[in-house]
N, C-alpha and C positions, 0 to 999 in steps of 0.2 A: 536391544542386543548389549549385551554386559560384558565389557573388556578387562582382561585381566589387567591391574594397574601397572605391574613388571613388562608388561610388552607393552602399553602402552607409551609407557616411559621411553623405552628405549625406541620404539616406529619415531615417536616427537623429536627424542633425541637426532635419531638419524638424518629424519626429514629438514630440521632444523635448524640446524649446524654446519648444513654445508654452505660454501664460500657466496654462491649466487644466494641465496636465500638470505645470508646476513649480507650480502649488498644492496637488496630489496630493500630490507628493514633499516635497514642506517640513511639508506640515502633516500627513501619513499619523503617527498613534501609533506606529503598531505599527515603520514604519522608524524613528522617533523612540527609541524604547524600544530596540532592537538597538542602531541608532546608538551611544549612551550606552555600553550594555553592550559594545559591544565598544573603547570610547574610554577606561571607566573600567580594564578591562582589561590596556589596552595603557599605559597610563598607569603600574600600578605596575612597570613594566620600565623606566621611567626613572630609575632610580637606578642602572640597572646599564649599560643601555645610555645611548648617547647620546640628546639629540634629534633628531639627523639619522636615527639609524637608526627610532624608535619611529614620525616621521615618514613615512619612508619604508614601512616597515610598512603603517601608517594609508593614504597615497596606491593602494599595492598593491591593498589589500584593497576600497577605492574605484574603483578602473579594474577589477579580477576582478567586481564587483555592477554596475557598469555596461557588461559586456560582456555577462554574464550578462541583466540587460533587455534589453539590446540584441539580443540572441539570441530572447530572448523575442516581443519583436515582432515581430522576421523570420518567427519561427513561425506567429504570429497571423496576419501576411499571407501567410504562403502557406497556411493552409488556410481565409483568408474567400478567396482568391482561387481555389481549388478549391472551396470549398463555390459560390462564383458560378458557377463552369464548371458545376456539375451543375444549378443552379436554371435556368440559361441555356440547356443543351442537353440538357434529362431525359432526354432518345431516347439520348443515346450513353450514359449512366450504364447507364440498363434495357438496352440493350446488352449492356452489361458483366456486370452480375448474370446474365442470362440466360446469357452463355457460359460463366461460372462454374459456375452452376448443371447446364450440359449436361457440364461436363468431371468435376464431383465424381460425376456418376450414372455416368460412363466405368468 
């Protein structure tokens, strides 16, 4: 399913800018420890690379992680929508299961 980038950005901004999300993201010890490890490793390259290059790599990593989180959130939204469809229209789901069972018998 292709997502309109403008709608996608608006949804992600809405979901990730709430106070609870920010609190979890900032205070998550796992995220914090992984972030520190990445920064410590990248800082070791500062003598060989310019600060600008290391900062650019750090930003690229942050952007990748953010995109991964956004993708996960979007996936969960799609799963929730599918589950809602199954819950609100169980007859359609039952018909699908029944048809698949009949096809396997043939």
